[in-house]
C-alpha positions as semicolon CSV with decimal commas, in nm:
position;residue;x (nm);y (nm);z (nm)
1;M;4,809;2,203;1,008
2;N;4,735;2,160;0,639
3;H;4,654;2,450;0,408
4;N;4,285;2,356;0,355
5;L;4,218;2,343;0,730
6;K;4,385;2,684;0,778
7;L;4,175;2,828;0,496
8;T;3,855;2,683;0,645
9;L;3,941;2,822;0,990
10;S;4,017;3,165;0,838
11;K;3,684;3,169;0,654
12;T;3,499;3,064;0,970
13;L;3,664;3,339;1,177
14;L;3,585;3,594;0,906
15;K;3,219;3,488;0,899
16;Q;3,196;3,503;1,278
17;A;3,363;3,845;1,291
18;A;3,125;3,973;1,024
19;L;2,827;3,830;1,216
20;A;2,939;4,001;1,534
21;G;2,988;4,327;1,343
22;L;2,632;4,303;1,214
23;V;2,507;4,233;1,566
24;V;2,686;4,542;1,700
25;F;2,510;4,755;1,444
26;S;2,169;4,594;1,474
27;S;2,132;4,757;1,815
28;A;2,241;5,097;1,684
29;A;1,991;5,076;1,397
30;A;1,709;5,157;1,640
31;F;1,836;5,519;1,648
32;A;1,913;5,548;1,278
33;I;1,741;5,727;0,996
34;P;1,579;5,463;0,771
35;S;1,838;5,495;0,493
36;D;2,121;5,396;0,732
37;R;1,981;5,043;0,764
38;N;2,029;4,988;0,390
39;Q;2,394;5,093;0,390
40;P;2,688;4,851;0,405
41;I;2,868;4,807;0,737
42;S;3,239;4,885;0,744
43;L;3,443;4,758;1,038
44;V;3,817;4,807;1,074
45;A;4,036;4,715;1,370
46;D;4,388;4,601;1,438
47;R;4,253;4,274;1,578
48;A;3,925;4,079;1,592
49;T;3,861;3,769;1,802
50;Y;3,550;3,557;1,847
51;N;3,490;3,286;2,105
52;E;3,196;3,072;1,998
53;K;3,172;2,897;2,335
54;S;3,146;3,218;2,539
55;G;2,972;3,425;2,270
56;V;3,222;3,709;2,311
57;T;3,359;3,903;2,016
58;T;3,636;4,155;2,075
59;Y;3,764;4,420;1,835
60;S;4,073;4,609;1,946
61;G;4,313;4,871;1,818
62;N;4,159;5,189;1,673
63;V;3,823;5,025;1,603
64;I;3,601;5,213;1,359
65;I;3,255;5,088;1,266
66;E;3,046;5,279;1,012
67;Q;2,705;5,235;0,854
68;G;2,545;5,530;0,677
69;T;2,554;5,827;0,914
70;M;2,649;5,606;1,213
71;R;3,011;5,597;1,321
72;L;3,156;5,439;1,637
73;Q;3,525;5,478;1,717
74;A;3,692;5,320;2,022
75;N;4,011;5,158;2,142
76;S;3,816;4,837;2,191
77;I;3,463;4,704;2,147
78;V;3,340;4,387;2,316
79;A;3,010;4,232;2,208
80;N;2,850;3,961;2,424
81;L;2,601;3,726;2,258
82;N;2,345;3,509;2,435
83;S;2,283;3,140;2,356
84;Q;2,051;3,239;2,067
85;K;2,339;3,442;1,911
86;Q;2,158;3,767;1,988
87;I;2,334;4,067;2,135
88;S;2,314;4,090;2,513
89;S;2,558;4,378;2,563
90;I;2,813;4,591;2,382
91;T;3,095;4,777;2,558
92;A;3,309;5,037;2,382
93;T;3,610;5,184;2,562
94;G;3,849;5,453;2,453
95;G;4,025;5,768;2,536
96;P;3,736;5,855;2,480
97;A;3,507;5,628;2,278
98;R;3,309;5,839;2,030
99;F;2,994;5,793;1,828
100;Q;2,779;5,993;1,593
101;Q;2,457;5,929;1,407
102;Q;2,178;6,119;1,240
103;T;1,867;6,009;1,429
104;E;1,613;6,209;1,229
105;V;1,623;6,344;0,874
106;N;1,546;6,703;0,984
107;K;1,810;6,710;1,262
108;G;2,188;6,734;1,263
109;L;2,426;6,463;1,377
110;A;2,387;6,346;1,735
111;K;2,737;6,307;1,880
112;G;2,856;6,156;2,203
113;Q;3,167;6,047;2,381
114;A;3,277;5,889;2,710
115;Q;3,556;5,676;2,844
116;K;3,315;5,382;2,836
117;I;2,988;5,329;2,649
118;V;2,776;5,025;2,744
119;Y;2,459;4,910;2,567
120;N;2,240;4,660;2,754
121;A;2,003;4,489;2,509
122;Q;1,775;4,350;2,781
123;T;1,701;4,687;2,941
124;G;1,751;4,902;2,631
125;I;1,975;5,134;2,834
126;I;2,289;5,296;2,699
127;T;2,527;5,413;2,972
128;L;2,806;5,660;2,900
129;S;3,053;5,688;3,188
130;G;3,369;5,885;3,247
131;N;3,340;6,247;3,129
132;A;3,026;6,168;2,928
133;F;2,901;6,419;2,672
134;L;2,608;6,426;2,427
135;Q;2,523;6,702;2,179
136;Q;2,286;6,768;1,889
137;D;2,181;7,089;1,713
138;G;2,347;7,318;1,970
139;A;2,198;7,143;2,275
140;S;2,429;6,941;2,497
141;I;2,451;6,757;2,825
142;R;2,766;6,666;3,015
143;G;2,814;6,461;3,331
144;N;3,020;6,191;3,487
145;T;2,753;5,937;3,384
146;L;2,469;5,965;3,133
147;K;2,204;5,695;3,096
148;Y;1,966;5,690;2,803
149;S;1,667;5,455;2,797
150;M;1,575;5,357;2,441
151;N;1,243;5,217;2,571
152;K;1,135;5,521;2,773
153;G;1,322;5,791;2,580
154;D;1,455;5,955;2,897
155;V;1,804;6,063;3,000
156;E;1,952;6,057;3,350
157;A;2,267;6,261;3,412
158;T;2,488;6,224;3,719
159;G;2,779;6,446;3,816
160;T;3,031;6,419;4,092
161;P;2,946;6,593;4,421
162;N;3,095;6,940;4,439
163;S;3,061;7,162;4,747
164;T;3,253;7,457;4,597
165;G;2,973;7,566;4,362
166;S;3,197;7,540;4,054
167;S;3,071;7,359;3,747
168;S;3,361;7,115;3,744
169;G;3,234;6,759;3,772
170;R;2,869;6,863;3,794
171;V;2,598;6,803;3,533
172;Q;2,600;7,076;3,268
173;I;2,314;7,128;3,022
174;V;2,319;7,378;2,734
175;I;1,989;7,470;2,569
176;P;2,012;7,688;2,257
177;P;1,781;7,996;2,252
178;S;1,559;7,863;1,973
179;S;1,488;7,547;2,174
180;S;1,402;7,715;2,505
181;K;1,032;7,757;2,416
182;S;0,989;7,379;2,396
183;F;1,058;7,331;2,769
184;P;0,776;7,350;3,025
185;G;0,770;7,687;3,199
186;A;0,969;7,864;2,928
187;R;0,836;8,213;2,849
188;D;0,811;8,392;2,516
């Protein structure tokens, strides 16, 4: 293979990897504070592959993607594109996969982690599975599986059945004292 063809192929792969990186973050921008969208995207991984025919981009080996306050770290991230080159799903896996982002200017960082994090662009649902955990400003929720609907704004938490009454494997929710008044039925 001649040098010019190798250089052209390298440039093409780089452009495709950058495009897929932008696509990964376009879905996360829905949660971001406005200033995050204007920040550069940084993506580092040990390996990046893109298959134009299948529309699958894979980043593997200590993958870290950052844009403004948003940070996603995983062992691997797979982005699936549809025929219009739009994101259809993103799957991050790790031991665990972790993310953080400031969703509102007046709130602290929202942080989450799970063995697997899947974003479905069609449904707008993010599913964290395998010891899933979300926290922000002292409030937290833990379960085997957490599903967050970006469209509806609701969270569904599922634990593992436990007949012993212990908290192990069950859904756990922590509500800080200052937040308790915001829940229906809370007393002063």
